[in-house]
C-alpha positions in Angstrom: -14.1 3.4 -17.1 -11.8 2.3 -14.3 -13.2 3.8 -11.2 -11.4 3.1 -7.9 -8.4 4.7 -6.4 -7.0 1.2 -5.9 -7.2 0.6 -9.7 -5.2 3.8 -10.3 -2.6 2.7 -7.8 -2.3 -0.7 -9.3 -1.9 0.8 -12.8 0.8 3.1 -11.5 2.6 0.3 -9.7 2.5 -2.0 -12.8 3.6 0.7 -15.2 5.8 3.1 -13.3 7.1 2.0 -9.9 9.0 -1.0 -11.2 11.0 1.3 -13.5 12.0 3.7 -10.7 9.9 6.3 -12.4 9.9 9.6 -10.5 6.3 10.4 -10.0 6.9 13.9 -8.6 9.0 14.9 -11.6 6.1 15.3 -14.0 2.8 14.9 -12.2 0.7 16.8 -14.7 1.7 14.7 -17.7 1.3 11.5 -15.7 -2.2 12.6 -14.6 -3.0 13.3 -18.3 -1.7 9.8 -19.2 -3.9 8.2 -16.5 -7.0 10.1 -17.7 -6.2 9.0 -21.3 -5.9 5.4 -20.0 -9.6 5.7 -18.8 -9.3 6.8 -15.2 -11.5 9.6 -13.9 -9.9 12.9 -12.9 -11.2 12.6 -9.3 -9.8 9.1 -8.9 -6.4 10.1 -10.3 -6.2 13.0 -7.9 -7.2 10.8 -5.0 -4.5 8.3 -6.0 -1.9 11.0 -6.0 -3.1 12.2 -2.6 -2.8 8.6 -1.4 0.8 8.4 -2.6 1.6 11.8 -1.0 0.2 10.5 2.3 2.5 7.5 1.9 5.5 9.8 1.5 4.4 11.9 4.5 4.2 8.9 6.8 7.9 9.2 7.5 7.3 12.5 9.2 4.2 11.6 11.1 5.2 8.5 13.0 8.1 8.6 15.5 10.3 5.8 14.4 12.2 5.6 17.7 9.0 4.9 19.5 8.0 1.9 17.4 11.1 -0.1 16.3 12.9 -2.7 18.2 10.1 -3.4 20.6 7.4 -6.0 20.8 4.3 -4.1 20.4 0.7 -5.1 20.5 -1.7 -3.4 18.1 -5.2 -2.8 19.2 -7.4 -1.9 16.3 -10.1 0.7 16.4 -13.7 -0.2 15.6 -13.4 1.4 12.2 -10.2 -0.4 11.4 -11.8 -3.7 12.4 -14.7 -3.0 10.1 -12.4 -2.2 7.2 -9.7 -4.8 7.8 -11.4 -8.2 8.5 -9.8 -10.9 10.7 -8.0 -12.4 7.7 -6.3 -9.0 7.0 -5.4 -8.3 10.6 -4.1 -11.8 10.9 -1.9 -11.3 7.8 -0.5 -8.1 9.2 0.4 -10.0 12.4 1.9 -12.8 10.4 4.1 -10.3 8.5 5.2 -8.7 11.8 6.1 -12.1 13.3 8.0 -13.0 10.1 10.0 -9.7 10.4 8.6 -8.5 7.0 7.0 -5.6 8.7 8.2 -3.8 11.8 5.8 -1.8 14.0 6.5 1.4 12.0 5.7 -0.4 8.7 2.6 -1.9 10.2 1.3 1.5 11.1 2.0 2.8 7.6 0.2 -0.2 6.1 -2.8 0.3 8.3 -2.9 4.0 7.6 -2.7 3.6 3.8 -5.3 0.8 3.9 -7.6 3.0 5.8 -7.0 5.8 3.3 -8.5 3.8 0.5 -12.1 4.6 -0.3 -13.4 1.0 0.0 -15.7 0.1 2.8 -13.7 -3.1 3.3 -10.2 -4.1 2.2 -9.8 -7.7 1.1 -6.6 -9.7 1.6 -5.4 -9.3 -2.0 -5.8 -5.5 -1.8 -4.0 -5.4 1.6 -1.1 -7.4 0.1 -0.7 -4.8 -2.6 -0.8 -2.0 0.0 2.0 -3.8 1.9 4.0 -4.1 -1.3 3.6 -0.4 -2.1 4.6 0.6 1.5 7.7 -1.6 1.4 8.7 -0.2 -2.0 8.6 3.2 -0.4 10.8 2.2 2.7 14.6 2.4 2.3 16.4 -0.7 3.5 13.4 -2.9 2.9 14.5 -4.4 -0.4 14.5 -8.0 0.9 11.1 -7.7 2.5 9.8 -6.1 -0.7 11.1 -9.0 -2.8 9.6 -11.6 -0.5 6.3 -9.8 -0.5 6.4 -9.3 -4.3 6.8 -13.1 -4.7 3.7 -13.7 -2.5 1.6 -11.2 -4.4 2.8 -12.4 -7.8 2.2 -16.1 -6.8 -1.4 -15.1 -5.8 -1.9 -13.3 -9.1 -0.6 -16.2 -11.2 -2.6 -18.8 -9.3 -5.7 -16.6 -9.9 -5.2 -16.7 -13.6 -5.3 -20.5 -13.8 
């Protein structure tokens, strides 16, 4: 049985997000499909909560306060425990490359922290970034660039 929220999110991304599937349109049948695919009810519910949290981020963070400015992000102790130096460095790299702005960075950190894992590895963080960018209007180019990075990593891991 597949057990983590991250696994459910990956399954959803692979099977539904690419097709512009509207998750909110028929949540109950989608939950049923996920349970039939081997995911536990609890993990499926938590994955939907994670996605709902992603959708709510637009309302929680004041966009005007974060965009267009050079910002320095200080991580809390808990964030530093969960996101190691490699992950935090990757987030900084994405900001400096204009893939993420300060708003997107905060959403990525929030969604990474919302995963159940004690630590998030770089590959998981890349998928979180990809899911966040997919949810942000006007970020199509950044999403495509990030998707290439994630898929290149996935393909090189298969060889």
